[in-house]
KEKOLVEX-241825 format. One line per 2 residues: number of its first residue (from 1); for each residue y, z, x of C-alpha. Coordinates in pm, 1 decimal, decimal comma, always signed. Example, Ala and Ser with C-alpha at 12.3 -4.5 7.8 and 13.67 -1.06 7.14 Angstrom:
2
1 = -450,0/+780,0/+1230,0 | -106,0/+714,0/+1367,0
end
This chain:
328
1 = -3,0/+0,7/-6,0 | +231,3/-48,4/+304,0
3 = +492,0/-311,8/+376,6 | +232,0/-572,1/+435,2
5 = +8,3/-494,7/+147,6 | -61,3/-758,6/-124,8
7 = -55,6/-489,4/-380,6 | +265,3/-340,4/-514,0
9 = +325,4/+41,9/-459,2 | +158,1/+294,7/-691,5
11 = +426,8/+482,3/-888,6 | +252,9/+607,7/-1196,1
13 = -28,5/+834,1/-1295,6 | -257,4/+550,4/-1413,1
15 = -189,2/+318,4/-1108,5 | -463,6/+469,9/-898,3
17 = -721,9/+449,7/-1182,8 | -633,6/+91,9/-1258,7
19 = -655,0/+5,9/-884,6 | -998,7/+177,7/-856,4
21 = -1134,3/-28,2/-1150,1 | -975,0/-355,8/-992,6
23 = -1137,1/-271,0/-660,3 | -1475,5/-208,2/-835,9
25 = -1454,9/-543,7/-994,9 | -1365,5/-711,7/-660,7
27 = -1655,8/-550,9/-489,0 | -1902,7/-645,9/-765,2
29 = -1769,3/-1004,0/-758,0 | -1791,8/-1024,3/-372,3
31 = -2141,9/-883,1/-363,6 | -2264,2/-1125,3/-635,8
33 = -2100,6/-1425,7/-466,1 | -2239,4/-1334,6/-128,6
35 = -2598,9/-1284,5/-285,9 | -2592,7/-1615,5/-467,1
37 = -2476,3/-1811,8/-165,1 | -2731,8/-1628,8/+51,7
39 = -3003,5/-1730,9/-193,6 | -2884,8/-2086,5/-207,4
41 = -2896,2/-2119,4/+181,8 | -3215,1/-1913,6/+233,9
43 = -3418,0/-2114,1/-19,7 | -3271,6/-2439,9/+102,0
45 = -3388,1/-2360,3/+448,5 | -3710,6/-2173,5/+372,8
47 = -3857,6/-2421,0/+139,9 | -3726,1/-2746,1/+284,4
49 = -3961,4/-3020,4/+344,2 | -3988,5/-3078,7/+712,4
51 = -4147,8/-3430,6/+690,6 | -4274,3/-3660,3/+411,6
53 = -4649,9/-3561,1/+458,2 | -4576,8/-3191,1/+374,7
55 = -4689,4/-3079,9/+30,5 | -4415,6/-2980,0/-207,3
57 = -4361,2/-2595,6/-257,9 | -4552,3/-2447,9/-540,7
59 = -4310,2/-2393,5/-844,1 | -4327,4/-2045,2/-1024,4
61 = -4353,7/-2104,6/-1394,0 | -4235,6/-1762,9/-1540,6
63 = -4219,4/-1414,2/-1386,4 | -4165,3/-1127,0/-1624,1
65 = -4063,8/-872,0/-1358,3 | -3827,0/-1117,3/-1215,2
67 = -3665,3/-1215,7/-1542,6 | -3633,3/-855,1/-1641,6
69 = -3455,0/-764,6/-1312,5 | -3210,1/-1051,1/-1327,5
71 = -3119,6/-965,7/-1695,4 | -3119,0/-584,9/-1684,5
73 = -2929,6/-513,0/-1358,7 | -2630,4/-736,2/-1425,1
75 = -2620,9/-607,0/-1777,1 | -2613,0/-251,4/-1660,1
77 = -2324,7/-340,7/-1407,8 | -2126,0/-511,9/-1685,2
79 = -2175,1/-209,1/-1920,6 | -2013,1/+0,7/-1643,4
81 = -1720,6/-234,3/-1636,5 | -1690,2/-228,5/-2003,0
83 = -1702,4/+162,3/-2050,4 | -1457,1/+210,3/-1748,3
85 = -1209,6/-55,4/-1880,7 | -1243,2/+76,5/-2242,9
87 = -1164,3/+433,2/-2124,2 | -851,3/+300,8/-1934,3
89 = -749,5/+85,0/-2238,7 | -757,0/+369,0/-2485,8
91 = -595,4/+610,2/-2244,3 | -299,0/+372,7/-2173,3
93 = -252,5/+277,5/-2542,4 | -260,1/+630,1/-2684,2
95 = +58,8/+813,0/-2597,9 | +63,5/+1193,2/-2583,0
97 = +150,1/+1350,8/-2909,0 | +427,3/+1578,5/-2778,5
99 = +689,7/+1588,2/-2512,8 | +723,6/+1207,9/-2470,1
101 = +1058,3/+1047,7/-2389,2 | +1096,5/+747,1/-2619,7
103 = +1271,1/+433,3/-2490,4 | +1331,0/+124,7/-2707,4
105 = +1289,3/-211,8/-2535,3 | +1384,0/-540,2/-2692,5
107 = +1298,9/-870,1/-2537,1 | +1529,3/-1167,7/-2593,3
109 = +1550,7/-1499,7/-2411,7 | +1606,0/-1419,1/-2124,1
111 = +1673,4/-1046,5/-2091,0 | +1538,7/-705,9/-2161,4
113 = +1767,0/-482,3/-2372,9 | +1696,4/-107,8/-2342,6
115 = +1821,6/+163,8/-2565,1 | +1777,8/+550,1/-2528,1
117 = +1770,8/+803,9/-2809,0 | +2097,2/+964,9/-2663,2
119 = +2284,2/+629,0/-2702,7 | +2273,5/+472,2/-2361,8
121 = +2222,0/+102,1/-2345,9 | +2119,8/-126,0/-2049,4
123 = +2034,7/-489,6/-1989,7 | +1763,1/-545,8/-1744,0
125 = +1772,8/-190,4/-1616,4 | +1574,1/+106,9/-1709,4
127 = +1597,8/+467,4/-1593,2 | +1311,2/+721,1/-1631,4
129 = +1227,4/+1065,2/-1491,5 | +925,5/+1167,2/-1281,8
131 = +657,7/+1405,4/-1427,5 | +726,0/+1333,3/-1786,7
133 = +542,0/+1089,8/-2021,3 | +765,6/+789,8/-2126,5
135 = +674,8/+606,5/-2446,3 | +796,0/+254,2/-2483,3
137 = +860,4/+102,9/-2827,8 | +879,0/-279,6/-2770,4
139 = +1005,0/-550,5/-2982,9 | +1109,2/-910,0/-2956,8
141 = +1403,8/-1101,5/-3117,0 | +1276,8/-1453,1/-3056,8
143 = +937,5/-1536,2/-2891,2 | +641,8/-1373,5/-2719,9
145 = +734,6/-1187,6/-2414,9 | +533,5/-961,3/-2192,5
147 = +675,5/-638,4/-2044,6 | +542,0/-598,1/-1691,9
149 = +608,7/-327,1/-1429,6 | +361,4/-394,0/-1141,8
151 = +420,5/-62,7/-971,7 | +316,0/+120,7/-1286,4
153 = +22,8/-120,5/-1350,9 | +181,6/-168,4/-1695,0
155 = +183,3/-504,9/-1884,1 | +206,6/-534,7/-2264,7
157 = +276,8/-841,3/-2473,2 | +584,9/-819,2/-2697,1
159 = +521,8/-998,4/-3017,0 | +803,2/-1099,6/-3261,2
161 = +780,1/-945,8/-3606,1 | +595,1/-634,4/-3488,3
163 = +624,6/-322,7/-3268,3 | +401,6/-240,2/-2971,9
165 = +381,5/+94,9/-2795,9 | +289,2/+176,2/-2448,3
167 = +331,9/+485,6/-2229,8 | +331,3/+585,7/-1866,2
169 = +426,1/+871,5/-1638,3 | +616,3/+784,5/-1320,2
171 = +531,7/+986,0/-1005,0 | +744,6/+836,8/-724,0
173 = +1122,3/+812,4/-727,7 | +1251,5/+457,5/-638,0
175 = +1332,1/+121,7/-789,7 | +1062,5/-114,3/-917,3
177 = +1055,8/-463,1/-1049,3 | +1047,6/-537,1/-1431,8
179 = +916,2/-887,1/-1499,3 | +816,9/-1103,4/-1797,3
181 = +447,6/-1202,6/-1763,8 | +445,3/-1457,1/-2050,3
183 = +611,4/-1784,4/-2033,1 | +902,2/-1765,8/-2270,1
185 = +1109,5/-2057,5/-2223,3 | +1306,6/-2263,4/-1961,3
187 = +1464,0/-1959,3/-1785,0 | +1145,9/-1744,3/-1799,9
189 = +1157,2/-1691,0/-1430,1 | +1498,4/-1520,9/-1451,9
191 = +1376,4/-1267,9/-1707,5 | +1342,1/-972,3/-1480,7
193 = +1512,8/-640,4/-1393,0 | +1462,3/-295,2/-1231,3
195 = +1332,0/+35,0/-1342,4 | +1489,7/+336,1/-1154,3
197 = +1264,3/+636,4/-1124,5 | +1457,9/+963,0/-1083,8
199 = +1382,6/+1316,4/-1022,5 | +1414,9/+1523,6/-1353,7
201 = +1744,5/+1695,0/-1270,0 | +1903,9/+1365,8/-1157,5
203 = +1787,5/+1192,1/-1472,6 | +1926,2/+1466,8/-1701,1
205 = +2272,8/+1426,1/-1524,2 | +2247,9/+1044,7/-1578,1
207 = +2137,8/+1088,7/-1940,8 | +2446,9/+1318,4/-2006,4
209 = +2691,7/+1050,1/-1955,3 | +2927,2/+926,7/-2236,2
211 = +2734,2/+696,9/-2473,1 | +2960,6/+660,7/-2781,4
213 = +2699,6/+811,8/-3007,7 | +2318,8/+853,6/-3001,0
215 = +2080,6/+612,5/-3163,8 | +2038,3/+861,7/-3440,8
217 = +2424,1/+849,9/-3505,2 | +2432,9/+486,4/-3494,6
219 = +2134,6/+450,0/-3726,4 | +2309,5/+678,3/-3969,0
221 = +2619,5/+459,2/-3968,3 | +2405,5/+159,6/-4051,1
223 = +2227,0/+366,5/-4321,1 | +2565,8/+423,4/-4476,6
225 = +2692,3/+73,1/-4415,2 | +2416,9/-101,3/-4599,2
227 = +2434,3/+128,0/-4882,0 | +2084,2/+286,9/-4823,4
229 = +2213,5/+625,7/-4913,7 | +2286,5/+530,6/-5270,5
231 = +1922,2/+506,3/-5348,2 | +1740,1/+695,7/-5060,5
233 = +1928,7/+1025,0/-5127,3 | +1808,0/+1308,8/-4876,9
235 = +1829,2/+1605,0/-5088,7 | +1635,5/+1495,0/-5404,0
237 = +1447,9/+1206,6/-5555,3 | +1671,2/+902,1/-5655,4
239 = +1591,3/+542,1/-5743,7 | +1385,2/+523,8/-5433,7
241 = +1198,7/+806,2/-5250,5 | +1368,4/+1065,6/-5037,0
243 = +1315,9/+996,7/-4671,6 | +1277,0/+1362,0/-4581,0
245 = +943,5/+1426,1/-4398,9 | +833,8/+1073,7/-4447,8
247 = +793,6/+951,4/-4078,2 | +453,0/+1023,9/-3934,0
249 = +296,6/+1127,2/-4262,1 | +62,7/+948,7/-4504,2
251 = +206,1/+749,9/-4788,3 | +19,4/+651,3/-5109,3
253 = +93,2/+291,9/-5218,8 | +94,1/+148,7/-5573,3
255 = -241,8/-38,3/-5492,7 | -411,2/+275,6/-5411,9
257 = -406,0/+241,1/-5024,8 | -284,0/+521,1/-4797,9
259 = -87,3/+412,5/-4484,7 | +96,5/+613,4/-4212,5
261 = +474,8/+580,7/-4209,1 | +511,4/+478,3/-3839,0
263 = +777,0/+245,4/-3677,8 | +598,0/-64,2/-3794,7
265 = +585,9/+61,6/-4152,5 | +948,1/+158,6/-4163,7
267 = +1047,2/-189,0/-4020,1 | +836,5/-374,8/-4272,9
269 = +991,6/-153,1/-4544,2 | +1351,6/-250,6/-4450,5
271 = +1278,9/-626,4/-4393,3 | +1031,2/-680,7/-4674,9
273 = +1038,2/-379,6/-4917,4 | +801,0/-535,2/-5166,9
275 = +505,1/-556,7/-4900,4 | +408,9/-186,6/-4936,8
277 = +562,2/+2,5/-5242,3 | +500,9/+362,8/-5288,1
279 = +293,1/+479,1/-5596,2 | +527,1/+568,7/-5875,6
281 = +820,9/+329,6/-5793,5 | +905,4/-7,2/-5901,1
283 = +913,2/-341,6/-5722,6 | +1228,1/-547,3/-5651,1
285 = +1464,4/-238,4/-5645,2 | +1544,0/-261,9/-5271,3
287 = +1713,1/-575,2/-5140,1 | +1546,7/-775,4/-4873,9
289 = +1724,6/-727,5/-4530,9 | +1542,5/-1001,4/-4345,4
291 = +1794,8/-1175,2/-4112,9 | +2070,0/-930,9/-4188,7
293 = +1990,3/-657,9/-3932,7 | +1917,0/-725,1/-3554,5
295 = +1614,8/-571,4/-3381,0 | +1842,0/-319,0/-3214,5
297 = +1983,9/-220,2/-3550,7 | +1630,9/-174,6/-3691,6
299 = +1529,7/+47,1/-3403,1 | +1850,4/+261,6/-3465,8
301 = +1762,4/+296,7/-3835,8 | +1408,5/+382,7/-3745,2
303 = +1525,6/+666,4/-3512,5 | +1750,5/+790,6/-3797,0
305 = +1446,4/+792,0/-4037,4 | +1247,9/+980,0/-3765,5
307 = +1507,6/+1240,0/-3737,0 | +1465,6/+1327,1/-4105,4
309 = +1100,0/+1429,0/-4033,8 | +1108,6/+1725,8/-3789,7
311 = +804,5/+1733,6/-3563,1 | +515,8/+1964,2/-3670,7
313 = +462,0/+2282,6/-3483,7 | +237,9/+2241,8/-3182,8
315 = +29,2/+2558,3/-3246,1 | +31,4/+2890,7/-3414,1
317 = +219,3/+2773,7/-3719,2 | +139,5/+2558,3/-3995,1
319 = +381,0/+2270,3/-4113,4 | +524,1/+2270,1/-4443,2
321 = +363,2/+2012,4/-4675,5 | +532,0/+1676,5/-4661,5
323 = +611,7/+1514,3/-4996,5 | +441,7/+1167,7/-5051,2
325 = +743,8/+952,1/-5011,9 | +829,4/+605,8/-4896,2
327 = +1143,8/+449,8/-4750,4 | +1154,3/+196,1/-5021,6
end
């Protein structure tokens, strides 16, 4: 991992594990390649016909032990690869339930726009602390992008019309490349930036700078601006359900299904409110906001809705029962 290494530095908790799996795959591929070429050359030399009068080697027509060996051993090796890879996949795609620092990243030709809950905004720059899990909520305004930080061994496709989440924990202070790993247009190669990893105290000082309002405050302004407050009153039931204690809780729909009110659900409820209507409420009450609110505005509204649902106690206390509600 030095200056002349072909690998980028390891700067996250999962980087070592990903490199270990990658090294295992390289070793297995190298051994299998060497074994195949050895067998090709060995049998070509060992059983070659030295002159035209020599009898042809006797062919083997079926060998049960041989067939079992070359089927079972590769299968067991591939099973190890699958189990190891699946473990890392679920580990990387399942953020911790508590104490994560959320960062909202929006891809757009050809830049990465970053928003922090406290209100800071950056383009092609991201600041994170060491020693704390960071959860990324990824969105795209136009085409498919892929958010890639080689030093973190982190890469996730960003698909328009949906949200993706990924998390990491940085370990080494420094500046590391951000790239787009999915061809997204003529200036795809220019779509990059830097992530700055800071010590916790330095990061808190950076985060305390003047922002002009947090994402929650900006989302509340949009909530007022688009008239959401006239139907989604926060102290009682109105024409539409109250948004108190909605986020992160199950919602019963009019077709009998139960869904969890996560970021994707709130986004869909804003852009296409008739897609999932809560049980007991009518269709066609809420206007469609498709094309009226940018992805950044949607993220701000989601942060505001999340703020209306305080997190459940971690242990020792039971959470108050959440009303079955829906942001439509």
